[in-house]
C-alpha positions as CSV (number, residue, x, y, z in Angstrom):
1,M,-0.6,26.2,12.4
2,Q,-2.1,25.5,15.9
3,A,-0.8,22.0,15.5
4,Y,2.5,22.9,14.9
5,V,2.4,25.1,17.8
6,R,1.2,22.1,20.2
7,D,4.2,20.1,18.5
8,L,7.1,22.7,19.2
9,C,5.5,22.9,23.0
10,T,5.9,19.2,23.2
11,I,9.6,19.7,22.1
12,E,10.3,22.1,24.0
13,N,9.3,20.2,27.1
14,N,11.0,17.5,26.1
15,M,14.4,19.8,25.5
16,Q,13.8,20.9,29.3
17,R,13.9,17.3,30.2
18,V,16.7,16.2,28.5
19,Y,18.4,19.5,29.9
20,R,17.8,18.8,33.4
21,K,18.8,14.9,33.0
22,A,22.2,16.0,31.3
23,K,23.1,18.5,34.1
24,A,22.2,15.8,36.8
25,M,25.0,13.8,34.7
26,Q,27.6,16.7,34.3
27,E,27.0,16.9,38.3
28,E,28.0,13.3,38.7
29,G,30.9,13.7,35.8
30,Y,28.8,11.7,33.3
31,A,28.5,14.7,31.0
32,K,30.7,17.7,29.9
33,K,29.8,21.2,29.2
34,V,29.7,21.0,25.8
35,D,26.9,18.3,26.1
36,L,24.6,21.3,28.1
37,L,25.4,23.6,25.8
38,E,24.8,21.7,22.8
39,I,21.4,21.1,24.6
40,E,21.1,24.8,25.4
41,T,21.4,25.9,21.2
42,R,19.0,23.4,20.5
43,L,16.8,24.2,23.0
44,A,17.2,27.9,21.6
45,D,16.5,26.8,18.0
46,V,13.2,25.4,19.4
47,Q,12.1,28.4,21.2
48,R,13.2,30.6,18.3
49,H,10.7,28.2,16.3
50,F,8.0,28.9,18.9
51,E,8.3,32.5,18.8
52,S,8.1,32.5,15.2
53,A,5.1,30.3,14.7
54,K,3.3,32.3,17.5
55,A,4.1,35.6,15.3
56,N,3.1,33.9,12.0
57,E,-0.1,33.2,14.0
58,A,-1.1,36.6,14.9
59,L,0.0,37.9,11.4
60,L,-2.4,35.4,9.8
61,Y,-5.2,36.5,12.2
62,H,-4.2,40.2,11.5
63,Y,-4.4,39.3,7.5
64,L,-7.8,37.6,7.7
65,S,-9.4,40.1,9.8
66,F,-8.0,43.0,6.9
67,L,-9.7,40.2,4.4
68,L,-13.0,39.9,5.9
69,D,-13.0,43.5,7.5
70,E,-14.1,42.1,11.2
71,P,-11.7,40.9,13.8
72,V,-10.8,37.3,13.8
73,T,-9.3,35.5,16.9
74,E,-9.7,31.6,16.2
75,I,-10.7,29.5,13.3
76,V,-13.0,26.8,13.9
77,V,-12.8,23.8,11.5
78,P,-16.5,22.8,10.7
79,D,-17.1,18.9,11.1
80,E,-18.9,18.5,7.7
81,E,-15.2,18.6,6.1
82,G,-14.0,15.4,7.7
83,V,-17.0,13.3,5.6
84,V,-16.0,15.1,2.6
85,V,-12.4,14.1,3.1
86,K,-13.3,10.3,4.1
87,V,-15.6,9.7,1.0
88,Y,-12.5,11.5,-1.2
89,E,-9.7,9.1,0.2
90,E,-12.6,6.1,-0.3
91,E,-12.3,7.2,-4.3
92,R,-8.4,7.7,-4.0
93,L,-8.1,4.3,-2.4
94,R,-10.0,2.9,-5.6
95,Q,-7.9,4.7,-7.9
96,N,-4.6,4.3,-6.2
97,I,-2.1,2.2,-8.4
98,A,-0.3,0.0,-5.9
99,V,-3.7,-1.2,-4.1
100,K,-5.0,-1.9,-7.8
101,K,-2.0,-4.4,-8.4
102,A,-2.8,-5.8,-5.2
103,E,-6.4,-6.5,-6.0
104,K,-5.2,-8.3,-9.3
105,S,-2.8,-10.4,-7.7
106,V,-5.5,-11.8,-5.6
107,E,-7.5,-12.3,-8.5
108,I,-4.6,-14.2,-10.3
109,S,-3.7,-16.4,-7.2
110,K,-7.5,-17.2,-7.0
111,M,-7.2,-18.5,-10.5
112,N,-4.3,-20.4,-10.1
113,I,-5.8,-22.3,-7.2
114,A,-8.5,-23.1,-9.9
115,L,-5.7,-24.2,-12.4
116,Q,-3.7,-26.7,-9.6
117,E,-7.1,-28.2,-8.9
118,S,-7.9,-29.1,-12.3
119,A,-5.0,-31.8,-12.4
120,Y,-7.6,-33.9,-10.5
121,Y,-9.9,-33.8,-13.2
122,P,-9.5,-35.8,-16.8
123,Q,-8.0,-34.5,-19.9
124,V,-10.2,-34.8,-23.3
125,G,-8.5,-34.4,-26.4
126,A,-9.5,-34.8,-30.0
127,F,-8.2,-34.7,-33.5
128,A,-9.3,-35.5,-36.9
129,Q,-6.9,-35.7,-39.6
130,Y,-7.6,-36.0,-43.4
131,G,-4.8,-36.6,-46.8
132,S,-4.3,-38.1,-49.8
133,S,-1.5,-40.4,-51.2
134,D,-1.5,-39.6,-54.9
135,D,1.6,-39.2,-56.6
136,K,0.7,-35.8,-58.2
137,W,-0.2,-32.4,-56.7
138,L,-3.9,-32.1,-56.8
139,N,-4.6,-35.0,-59.3
140,D,-7.6,-37.0,-58.0
141,F,-7.8,-36.4,-54.4
142,A,-10.9,-38.2,-53.6
143,Q,-9.7,-41.8,-55.3
144,K,-6.8,-42.1,-52.8
145,D,-7.8,-40.3,-49.9
146,A,-7.6,-41.5,-46.2
147,Y,-9.1,-39.7,-43.1
148,T,-7.8,-40.5,-39.0
149,V,-10.0,-39.7,-36.3
150,G,-9.0,-40.1,-32.6
151,V,-10.1,-39.2,-29.2
152,Q,-7.8,-39.2,-25.9
153,I,-8.7,-39.1,-22.3
154,K,-6.2,-38.7,-19.9
155,W,-6.9,-39.1,-16.4
156,N,-3.9,-38.8,-13.8
157,V,-5.3,-40.9,-10.8
158,F,-2.2,-41.1,-8.5
159,N,0.4,-38.4,-8.8
160,G,2.2,-39.4,-5.4
161,G,0.2,-36.2,-3.7
162,A,2.3,-33.4,-5.9
163,D,-1.1,-32.1,-7.0
164,K,-2.2,-31.9,-3.6
165,A,1.3,-30.1,-2.4
166,N,1.0,-27.7,-5.6
167,I,-2.9,-26.7,-4.3
168,E,-1.8,-26.3,-0.8
169,K,0.9,-24.0,-2.5
170,A,-1.4,-22.3,-4.4
171,R,-3.8,-21.4,-1.5
172,V,-0.6,-20.3,0.7
173,Q,0.0,-17.7,-2.1
174,H,-3.3,-16.6,-2.2
175,L,-3.6,-15.8,1.6
176,K,-0.2,-13.9,1.0
177,A,-1.9,-11.7,-1.7
178,E,-4.8,-11.2,0.4
179,Q,-2.9,-9.9,3.2
180,A,-0.3,-8.0,0.6
181,L,-4.1,-6.5,-0.5
182,L,-4.6,-5.5,3.1
183,L,-1.2,-4.0,4.1
184,S,-1.6,-1.5,1.2
185,Q,-5.3,-0.5,1.6
186,K,-3.7,0.1,5.3
187,K,-0.7,1.7,3.9
188,F,-2.4,4.1,1.7
189,A,-5.4,5.2,4.0
190,F,-2.4,5.8,6.6
191,T,-0.5,7.7,4.0
192,C,-3.8,9.4,3.2
193,K,-4.2,10.7,6.7
194,T,-1.0,11.8,7.5
195,A,-0.9,13.8,4.4
196,S,-4.1,15.4,5.4
197,N,-3.2,16.6,8.7
């Protein structure tokens, strides 16, 4: 309520300034009487809201005085509440879905760097094949059997710089993901701060 009253005072001061400037512009011929009337209407609305807020504040103090059975003239907010809110915000930050998505994106982009770096390493493959060349189904399998075993090593020594470009692209994506995580954390903290105010 007190913050609302302070904001209304600021708005009223700004509207008074606008009114003075509009009046000076009217004297010079740049504004009309309608402009001044519109500003006066807005100023009257702000003053009405201000008076209503002051009346509500007085009513609130009377109601609290009635509930507590002693006179209440002001409310003092304890400092310990800020610590509790901060811990609560940190817990909410860990639970926020957008922040979790950004964290997963950072993890995936980090794994993508390792995946792209694997192009520099050799690839080793192995295979085994066993079969029979008999004319009849399951006849004498051991008499006409054959097997093949093989090992393959593939190592791309020169790829024209494409591997290095892919690694750099993966690193850039990782940096983007880290920045997105920081921005989502800041956005969430700002949202929590404005919601608590």
